[in-house]
C-alpha positions as CSV (number, residue, x, y, z in Angstrom):
1,D,-29.3,0.1,248.2
2,A,-31.1,3.1,246.8
3,S,-34.4,1.8,248.2
4,R,-32.8,1.3,251.6
5,R,-31.4,4.8,251.6
6,R,-34.9,6.3,250.7
7,R,-36.5,4.3,253.5
8,G,-33.8,5.6,255.9
9,R,-34.5,9.2,254.8
10,D,-38.2,8.7,255.3
11,V,-37.8,7.4,258.8
12,E,-35.5,10.3,259.6
13,I,-37.9,12.8,258.3
14,R,-40.8,11.3,260.2
15,S,-38.8,11.2,263.4
16,R,-37.7,14.9,263.4
17,P,-41.1,16.4,264.3
18,A,-41.6,13.8,267.1
19,H,-38.2,14.5,268.7
20,R,-38.9,18.3,268.4
21,Y,-42.2,18.1,270.2
22,L,-41.1,15.6,272.8
23,S,-38.3,17.9,273.8
24,R,-40.9,20.6,274.8
25,P,-42.2,20.8,278.4
26,E,-45.5,19.2,279.4
27,T,-47.1,22.6,279.7
28,D,-46.5,23.4,276.0
29,G,-49.8,23.4,274.2
30,V,-48.2,22.5,270.8
31,R,-46.7,19.3,272.4
32,C,-50.1,18.2,273.7
33,L,-51.8,19.0,270.4
34,A,-49.1,16.9,268.5
35,L,-49.6,14.0,271.0
36,G,-53.3,14.0,270.4
37,I,-52.9,14.1,266.6
38,L,-50.4,11.3,266.8
39,G,-52.8,9.1,268.8
40,E,-55.8,9.7,266.7
41,T,-53.8,9.2,263.5
42,L,-52.6,5.8,264.8
43,R,-56.2,4.9,265.8
44,V,-57.8,5.6,262.5
45,N,-55.0,3.7,260.8
46,E,-55.9,0.5,262.7
47,R,-53.1,0.8,265.2
48,P,-55.1,1.2,268.5
49,D,-52.4,-0.5,270.7
50,E,-49.9,2.2,269.8
51,A,-52.6,4.9,269.9
52,L,-53.8,4.2,273.4
53,P,-50.8,5.6,275.4
54,A,-50.7,8.8,273.3
55,L,-54.5,9.3,273.8
56,E,-54.4,8.6,277.5
57,A,-51.5,11.0,277.9
58,T,-53.4,13.7,276.0
59,V,-56.4,13.4,278.3
60,A,-54.2,13.5,281.4
61,L,-52.3,16.6,280.2
62,K,-55.4,18.5,279.2
63,R,-57.0,17.8,282.6
64,R,-53.8,18.8,284.5
65,Y,-52.8,22.0,282.7
66,W,-55.8,23.1,280.7
67,P,-58.8,22.1,282.9
68,H,-60.8,25.2,281.7
69,E,-60.8,24.0,278.1
70,K,-63.8,21.8,278.6
71,R,-64.6,21.2,274.9
72,S,-61.0,20.2,274.2
73,I,-61.1,17.7,277.0
74,L,-64.4,16.2,275.8
75,G,-62.9,15.7,272.4
76,A,-59.8,14.0,273.8
77,Q,-62.0,11.8,276.0
78,N,-64.1,10.8,273.1
79,N,-61.1,9.8,271.0
80,L,-59.9,7.7,274.0
81,A,-63.2,6.0,274.3
82,N,-63.2,5.1,270.6
83,C,-59.7,3.6,271.0
84,L,-60.8,1.5,273.9
85,D,-63.7,0.3,271.9
86,H,-61.4,-0.7,269.0
87,L,-59.3,-2.6,271.4
88,G,-62.3,-4.7,272.5
89,R,-62.5,-3.0,275.9
90,E,-66.1,-2.1,275.4
91,G,-67.0,-1.9,279.1
92,E,-64.3,0.7,279.8
93,A,-65.3,2.6,276.6
94,L,-69.0,2.6,277.7
95,V,-68.1,4.1,281.1
96,L,-66.2,6.9,279.5
97,Q,-68.8,7.5,276.8
98,R,-71.4,8.0,279.6
99,V,-69.2,10.6,281.1
100,V,-68.6,12.4,277.8
101,Y,-72.3,12.5,276.9
102,A,-73.4,13.8,280.3
103,E,-70.7,16.5,280.2
104,A,-71.6,17.4,276.6
105,V,-75.2,17.9,277.6
106,N,-74.2,20.2,280.5
107,L,-71.6,22.1,278.5
108,L,-73.1,22.4,275.0
109,G,-76.8,21.5,275.4
110,I,-78.7,18.5,274.1
111,S,-79.3,19.9,270.6
112,H,-75.6,20.6,269.8
113,E,-74.2,18.4,267.0
114,N,-71.3,17.3,269.1
115,T,-73.6,16.3,272.0
116,L,-75.7,14.3,269.5
117,L,-72.6,12.6,268.2
118,S,-71.5,11.7,271.7
119,G,-75.0,10.3,272.3
120,L,-74.8,8.3,269.1
121,N,-71.5,6.8,270.2
122,L,-73.1,5.9,273.6
123,A,-76.2,4.4,272.0
124,S,-74.1,2.3,269.6
125,S,-71.9,1.0,272.5
126,L,-75.0,0.1,274.5
127,G,-76.3,-1.9,271.5
128,A,-72.9,-3.6,271.1
129,L,-73.1,-4.7,274.7
130,E,-76.6,-5.9,274.1
131,L,-78.1,-3.3,276.4
132,Y,-80.8,-2.8,273.8
133,E,-83.5,-1.3,276.0
134,E,-81.3,1.5,277.3
135,S,-80.0,2.2,273.8
136,K,-83.5,2.4,272.3
137,L,-84.8,4.7,275.1
138,L,-81.8,7.0,274.6
139,V,-82.3,7.3,270.9
140,R,-86.0,7.4,270.7
141,H,-86.7,9.8,273.6
142,Q,-83.6,12.0,273.8
143,L,-81.4,12.0,270.7
144,L,-83.7,11.6,267.7
145,P,-86.2,14.3,268.5
146,E,-83.4,16.8,269.1
147,A,-81.5,15.7,266.0
148,R,-84.6,16.1,263.7
149,R,-85.3,19.5,265.1
150,S,-81.7,21.0,265.2
151,L,-80.0,19.1,262.4
152,G,-82.8,18.1,260.1
153,V,-84.2,14.7,259.0
154,D,-81.7,14.2,256.2
155,Q,-78.5,15.0,258.1
156,A,-76.0,12.2,258.5
157,V,-76.1,12.0,262.3
158,T,-79.9,11.9,262.2
159,L,-79.9,9.1,259.7
160,K,-77.3,7.1,261.8
161,L,-79.5,7.6,264.9
162,N,-82.4,6.1,263.0
163,Q,-80.3,3.1,262.0
164,T,-79.2,2.6,265.6
165,L,-82.8,2.6,266.7
166,A,-83.7,0.1,264.0
167,N,-80.8,-2.2,265.0
168,G,-81.9,-2.1,268.6
169,L,-85.4,-3.0,267.6
170,C,-84.5,-6.0,265.5
171,F,-81.5,-7.4,267.4
172,D,-83.2,-7.3,270.9
173,P,-84.0,-11.0,271.7
174,K,-87.3,-9.7,273.2
175,C,-88.4,-8.0,270.0
176,T,-91.9,-8.4,268.8
177,R,-93.4,-8.6,265.3
178,D,-94.3,-4.9,265.6
179,D,-90.7,-4.1,266.5
180,L,-89.5,-5.8,263.4
181,L,-92.0,-4.0,261.2
182,E,-91.0,-0.7,262.7
183,A,-87.3,-1.5,262.1
184,E,-88.0,-2.3,258.5
185,T,-90.0,0.9,258.0
186,I,-87.1,2.9,259.5
187,M,-84.5,1.3,257.4
188,Q,-86.5,1.8,254.2
189,D,-86.9,5.5,255.0
190,V,-83.2,5.9,255.8
191,L,-82.3,4.1,252.5
192,Q,-84.5,6.4,250.5
193,R,-83.1,9.5,252.1
194,R,-79.5,8.3,251.6
195,R,-80.2,7.7,247.9
196,R,-81.6,11.1,247.5
197,V,-79.0,13.0,249.6
198,F,-75.8,11.1,249.0
199,G,-76.5,9.3,245.8
200,P,-77.0,5.6,245.0
201,A,-73.2,4.9,244.7
202,H,-72.2,6.4,248.0
203,P,-70.6,3.9,250.4
204,K,-73.1,4.6,253.1
205,T,-76.0,4.1,250.7
206,T,-74.7,0.8,249.5
207,W,-74.0,-0.3,253.0
208,C,-77.6,0.6,254.0
209,E,-78.9,-1.5,251.0
210,A,-76.9,-4.5,252.2
211,E,-78.5,-4.2,255.6
């Protein structure tokens, strides 16, 4: 009985903020912010089905009432694309990721970290859909040179871009022996940098070792 009462109080406490925000008008910025936080929290906690309506509504509200807040809209679109990807709707996610990356380039410039992150998401999705050639071209000729210059060779996004290029080189069915050797060289370099920067016990280092 005591446990049931505690669970009841927990549900009541969690529901109060939701009811308070839902009672606000659509034009209320706090309501839109809360909706976006709810959707992203559900997504990162492996509940993408529940997250999707909240994230779609967030994008729609931002476009309708705050169209001048371009960066905020980009962030909301990126969260929505990630959710679609988690739901296995990779084609829809890819379409949105192309839009997000193009708009980020125009708004922030190619060397901005958020633009490079958007490009990384796009390249990863291209690889997941086996569009290896486009993924490799994007990373090799656009993203990696800018990431090395603006973020540095040891930065996390730069290292992840290197891994994405290596994956594209070795998973492409048309890969050559030279492609495989290049992929191996890239991954060895990434592993050494992760060990030095993050430490040998860091999850990203151990994951890289397993690769």
